[in-house]
C-alpha positions in Angstrom: 0.0 0.0 0.0 1.2 3.5 -0.8 2.5 5.5 2.2 0.7 8.8 2.8 2.6 12.0 2.8 0.5 13.3 5.7 -1.4 11.2 8.3 -3.3 12.7 11.1 -4.6 9.8 13.2 -5.7 11.6 16.5 -3.2 10.6 19.2 -0.8 13.4 19.9 -1.6 17.0 20.8 -0.7 20.0 23.0 -2.3 23.4 23.5 -2.8 24.9 20.0 -1.6 21.9 18.1 -2.8 18.5 16.7 0.2 16.4 15.7 0.3 14.3 12.5 2.0 10.9 12.6 3.5 11.7 9.2 5.6 13.4 8.2 8.0 13.0 11.1 9.4 16.5 10.8 6.2 18.2 11.9 5.3 19.6 8.5 1.9 17.9 8.7 0.9 19.2 12.2 -2.3 21.3 12.4 -3.0 24.6 14.3 -5.8 24.3 16.8 -7.8 26.9 18.6 -10.9 27.1 20.8 -10.3 29.7 23.5 -12.5 28.2 26.2 -12.9 25.1 28.3 -14.8 22.2 26.8 -15.7 18.6 27.8 -14.9 15.3 26.2 -15.5 11.6 27.0 -12.2 10.0 28.0 -11.0 6.4 27.4 -12.7 5.3 30.7 -16.0 6.6 29.4 -16.1 9.6 31.9 -16.7 13.2 31.1 -13.6 15.4 31.7 -12.7 19.0 30.9 -10.1 20.1 28.4 -8.9 23.7 29.1 -8.4 26.5 26.7 -6.9 25.6 23.3 -6.4 21.9 24.2 -7.8 19.6 21.4 -10.3 17.0 22.5 -9.6 13.3 21.8 -13.1 11.8 22.4 -14.0 8.2 23.1 -17.8 8.6 23.2 -18.5 6.2 20.3 -15.5 3.9 20.1 -12.5 2.4 21.9 -10.4 4.4 19.5 -10.3 8.2 19.9 -11.6 10.7 17.4 -10.8 14.4 17.2 -14.0 16.2 18.4 -14.8 19.5 16.7 -17.9 21.5 17.7 -19.5 24.9 17.0 -20.0 27.6 19.6 -22.8 26.8 22.0 -24.2 28.3 25.2 -25.8 26.3 28.0 -28.7 28.5 29.0 -29.4 26.6 32.2 -27.8 28.6 35.0 -27.3 25.7 37.4 -26.7 22.6 35.4 -25.8 20.3 38.4 -27.1 22.0 41.5 -30.8 21.1 41.3 -31.3 22.3 44.9 -31.0 25.9 43.7 -34.1 28.0 43.6 -33.9 28.4 39.8 -35.2 24.8 39.7 -38.9 24.7 40.7 -39.8 21.5 42.6 -43.2 19.8 42.3 -43.8 17.2 45.0 -40.2 16.0 45.2 -37.1 16.7 47.2 -33.5 16.9 45.8 -30.4 15.6 47.5 -27.0 16.8 46.1 -23.9 14.8 45.9 -25.7 11.5 46.4 -24.2 9.3 43.7 -21.2 9.1 41.3 -21.9 11.2 38.2 -20.8 10.7 34.6 -17.6 12.6 35.4 -16.6 10.0 38.0 -17.0 12.2 41.1 -19.7 12.3 43.8 -21.6 15.3 42.5 -24.9 13.9 41.0 -28.3 14.5 42.6 -31.2 12.3 43.5 -34.9 13.3 43.0 -37.2 11.7 45.5 -41.1 11.8 45.4 -42.9 13.6 48.2 -46.5 14.6 48.9 -49.5 12.6 47.5 -50.8 11.6 44.1 -49.7 14.5 41.9 -47.0 15.6 39.4 -43.6 14.8 40.8 -41.0 16.7 38.9 -39.0 19.9 38.5 -38.4 22.5 35.9 -36.5 25.7 35.3 -37.2 28.9 33.4 -35.0 29.9 30.5 -34.1 33.3 29.2 -36.5 34.6 26.5 -36.5 32.3 23.5 -36.5 33.6 19.9 -39.4 32.6 17.7 -38.3 30.4 14.9 -35.0 29.4 16.5 -34.3 25.8 17.4 -33.3 24.6 20.8 -32.0 21.3 22.2 -32.5 20.3 25.8 -30.7 17.4 27.5 -30.2 15.8 30.9 -28.4 12.8 32.3 -30.6 10.3 34.2 -29.8 7.0 36.0 -32.4 4.4 37.1 -33.0 3.7 40.8 -36.5 2.5 41.4 -39.0 4.2 39.0 -39.2 3.2 35.4 -40.8 6.0 33.3 -40.0 9.7 33.1 -41.0 12.6 31.0 -38.2 14.9 29.6 -39.9 17.8 27.9 -40.0 21.5 27.2 -42.6 23.6 28.9 -45.2 24.9 26.5 -44.2 28.6 26.9 -42.4 29.5 23.7 -43.0 26.1 22.1 -46.8 26.3 21.9 -47.3 22.9 23.5 -45.6 20.4 25.8 -42.9 18.8 23.6 -40.8 15.9 24.7 -40.4 12.1 25.3 -41.3 9.4 27.8 -38.1 7.6 28.8 -37.9 4.0 30.0 -35.1 4.1 32.6 -34.9 0.3 32.9 -34.6 -0.4 29.2 -32.8 2.9 28.4 -35.2 3.7 25.5 -37.7 6.3 24.5 -41.2 4.8 24.4 -43.4 7.8 23.4 -42.9 11.2 21.9 -45.2 14.2 22.1 -45.6 17.5 20.2 -43.6 18.7 17.2 -40.2 17.3 18.1 -37.4 17.9 15.6 -35.5 14.9 17.0 -34.5 13.1 20.1 -31.4 11.1 21.1 -30.3 8.6 23.7 -26.6 8.3 24.6 -25.2 5.8 27.1 -22.4 6.8 29.4 -20.3 5.0 32.1 -21.8 3.8 35.3 -25.3 3.2 33.8 -26.0 6.9 33.0 -27.9 7.9 30.0 -28.2 11.4 28.4 -31.6 12.1 26.9 -31.9 15.0 24.5 -34.8 16.6 22.7 -34.9 19.3 20.0 -37.8 21.6 19.1 -38.4 24.9 17.3 -39.7 27.9 19.3 -43.0 29.3 18.0 -43.0 32.6 19.9 -40.7 34.9 21.9 -41.3 33.8 25.5 -39.6 33.7 28.9 -41.9 30.9 30.2 -40.0 28.1 28.5 -38.0 25.6 30.5 -36.7 22.0 30.7 -38.9 19.6 32.7 -38.0 16.2 34.2 -41.1 14.5 35.7 -42.1 11.0 36.9 -44.6 9.3 34.5 -47.1 6.5 35.2 -46.5 4.5 32.0 -44.5 4.3 28.8 -47.3 5.2 26.5 -49.5 8.0 28.0 -47.7 11.3 27.9 -50.1 13.6 29.8 -50.4 11.7 33.0 -47.8 13.1 35.5 -50.6 14.5 37.7 -51.8 11.0 38.5 -48.5 9.6 39.6 -48.7 8.1 43.2 -46.1 8.9 45.8 -44.2 5.7 46.6 -41.0 7.5 47.7 -39.4 6.5 44.5 -36.1 8.0 43.4 -34.1 8.8 40.3 -30.6 10.1 39.9 -29.9 13.2 37.7 -27.0 15.3 36.5 -26.0 17.8 33.8 -29.0 19.7 32.5 -28.4 21.7 29.3 -30.5 23.8 26.9 -28.6 25.2 23.9 -29.7 27.0 20.8 -29.3 24.6 17.9 -31.1 21.5 16.6 -28.7 18.8 17.9 -27.0 18.2 21.3 -23.3 19.0 21.8 -20.9 18.1 24.5 -21.9 18.9 28.1 -21.2 22.5 29.2 -21.2 22.8 33.1 -22.7 25.9 34.7 -22.6 27.2 38.3 -24.8 30.3 38.5 -25.0 31.7 35.0 -25.1 30.7 31.3 -21.7 29.4 30.0 -20.5 29.6 26.4 -18.1 27.0 24.8 -16.3 28.6 21.9 -15.9 26.8 18.5 -13.1 24.4 17.7 -10.9 25.1 14.7 -8.2 22.9 13.2 -6.4 24.4 10.2 -3.0 24.9 8.5 -1.7 21.4 8.2 0.9 20.6 5.6 2.8 22.7 3.0 3.7 22.4 -0.6 6.3 19.7 0.2 3.5 17.5 1.7 0.7 18.4 -0.8 1.0 17.4 -4.5 -1.4 19.8 -6.4 -1.3 18.0 -9.7 -2.0 14.4 -8.6 -3.0 12.9 -5.3 -5.6 11.5 -2.9 -7.4 13.1 0.0 -8.8 10.6 2.5 -10.8 11.0 5.7 -12.7 8.8 8.2 -15.2 11.1 9.8 -18.8 11.8 10.7 -20.7 15.1 11.0 -23.3 16.2 13.5 -27.0 16.1 12.5 -27.9 19.7 11.8 -30.6 21.1 9.5 -28.3 23.7 8.0 -24.8 22.2 8.1 -22.0 22.0 5.6 -18.7 20.7 6.9 -15.5 20.4 5.0 -11.9 19.4 4.4 -9.8 21.5 2.0 -6.5 21.7 0.2 -5.9 25.4 -0.7 -3.2 28.0 -1.5 -4.3 29.8 1.7 -7.1 31.5 -0.1 -10.2 30.6 -2.1 -8.9 30.9 -5.6 -7.0 27.6 -5.8 -8.7 24.8 -3.8 -9.9 21.2 -3.7 -12.4 20.4 -1.0 -14.6 17.6 0.3 -17.8 18.5 2.2 -20.4 16.5 4.2 -23.8 18.2 3.9 -26.1 17.0 6.7 -29.4 18.3 5.5 -29.3 16.3 2.2 -27.0 13.5 3.3 -24.7 14.7 0.5 -21.0 14.2 -0.1 -19.5 16.8 -2.4 -16.0 16.9 -4.1 -15.0 20.2 -5.7 -11.9 21.6 -7.4 -10.9 24.8 -9.2 -8.0 23.1 -11.0 -8.3 24.0 -14.7 -11.9 25.2 -14.2 -14.7 24.2 -11.8 -15.2 20.5 -11.2 -18.1 19.7 -8.9 -19.3 16.1 -8.2 -21.7 14.8 -5.5 -23.2 11.7 -4.1 -26.4 11.5 -2.0 -27.9 8.6 -0.2 -25.6 7.6 2.6 -25.9 8.9 6.2 -23.2 11.6 6.7 -23.8 11.4 10.5 -22.5 7.9 10.6 -18.7 7.3 10.5 -17.7 7.0 6.8 -14.5 6.5 4.9 -14.3 9.0 2.1 -11.6 9.8 -0.5 -11.1 12.2 -3.4 -8.7 11.0 -6.1 -7.4 13.6 -8.6 -5.1 13.5 -11.6 -5.1 14.6 -15.2 -8.5 13.7 -16.8 -9.8 12.0 -13.6 -11.5 13.4 -10.5 -13.5 10.8 -8.5 -15.3 10.4 -5.1 -15.0 7.2 -3.2 -17.2 6.3 -0.1 -17.2 3.2 2.0 -15.6 0.9 -0.6 -17.1 2.1 -3.8 -16.5 4.8 -6.5 -19.6 7.0 -6.1 -19.0 9.8 -8.7 -16.4 10.7 -11.3 -15.5 13.5 -13.8 -13.2 12.3 -16.6 -12.9 15.9 -18.0 -10.9 17.2 -15.0 -7.9 19.2 -16.0 -6.3 19.8 -12.7 -3.7 22.3 -11.5 -0.7 22.9 -13.8 1.7 23.5 -10.9 2.1 22.9 -7.2 0.0 25.7 -5.9 -1.7 24.0 -2.9 0.1 24.3 0.4 -2.6 24.2 3.1 -4.7 21.3 4.5 -7.5 22.4 6.8 -10.5 20.9 8.5 -12.5 23.6 6.8 -14.0 24.1 3.4 -11.6 26.9 2.4 -9.0 27.4 5.2 -10.6 30.7 6.0 -12.6 29.6 9.1 -15.9 30.2 7.3 -17.0 26.5 6.9 -15.2 24.6 9.6 -15.7 20.8 10.0 -17.9 20.0 13.0 -18.0 16.3 13.9 -15.6 13.5 14.8 -12.5 12.8 12.8 -10.7 9.4 13.2 -8.3 9.7 10.3 -7.2 12.3 7.8 -4.5 11.6 5.2 -3.0 12.9 2.0 -1.2 10.8 -0.7 1.0 12.4 -3.2 -0.1 10.0 -5.9 -3.5 9.1 -7.3 -4.2 5.7 -5.6 -5.3 2.8 -7.8 -8.9 1.5 -7.7 -7.8 -1.5 -5.7 -6.0 0.7 -3.2 -9.1 3.0 -2.8 -11.4 0.0 -2.4 -9.2 -1.3 0.4 -8.7 2.1 2.0 -12.3 3.1 2.1 -13.9 -0.3 3.0 
């Protein structure tokens, strides 16, 4: 198999830098910025904090790490872990702080215990004013103790109706949805914790919206929390989050006010000694986040937007796109595979051939491709044009460059 000229398989990093395995002299290393703390899932399955401009090697979906890159998001919940705070309104339940080991491996998760008689047993907060038409994602970590069904929902203020899911804590699954949900998601964490997330679109400007966690009688009747009996049942909870956006991002802890995690950026890998402009192969193993307006890319450029070859994952259409300005515009696409699942994707370019390979097959090709006449490309960025305008947001397990156009057999093997 041909040896790549650049190979970034996430393993080594320091503040401001993601190291490439090849070349050994450091010419393939990437510049990294974020400018704020952020969390990741470590190799033990626990949530931990990466400070400042430290890249995040994330193990949330595999025993092998991937580079986690996310957009800027703000957790609007002022107390994400302290449910005893007055900002959380309690309905016939009591909260006990620091009662069980949380998903970050320390004793800082809470328990919710029923009190009173037959009634709604739950709690909710009130968010800042929502913006009509904007999309929001709420999430919370729950762990089963001795009650099976729970509602996780948005209050009707701002959303026009109660929107959410019934969660089965024993089977770790959603059994029923209610209202105009955009999506929901269940993620399993260490120590039997599960993160439940819901996404919905605000229908009015309102300051009466909030995230609700409530006991439920069954797995199939959404509007029955008022009839839940008090048996003294308990559930464990941690890490509430509401963010503007239509999919959940990594947990952002808060302790009294909203907190913003800034965007990740990974650019400026390689140079003209590593990148062959006239013939080569760009390969990545990656997945993007599920957004309704998301275009995420990898690019080879001259540092600007005139000379460039790029690969994009377009979440709304499940579209892969390969594009080049070499000798004129070449633009080929393939639609039909899930870009939010980990995929192996390659662009091969040489005189009279520009092709897109995904998961073991050639998916599109342009045989009229002219290509660049000289070695003008000198920048490899996890971005569509190296200008920070279309950064890649998702998980990257592997990114490589080859200074030759790999054969069909090599590309089948590489992308399978």
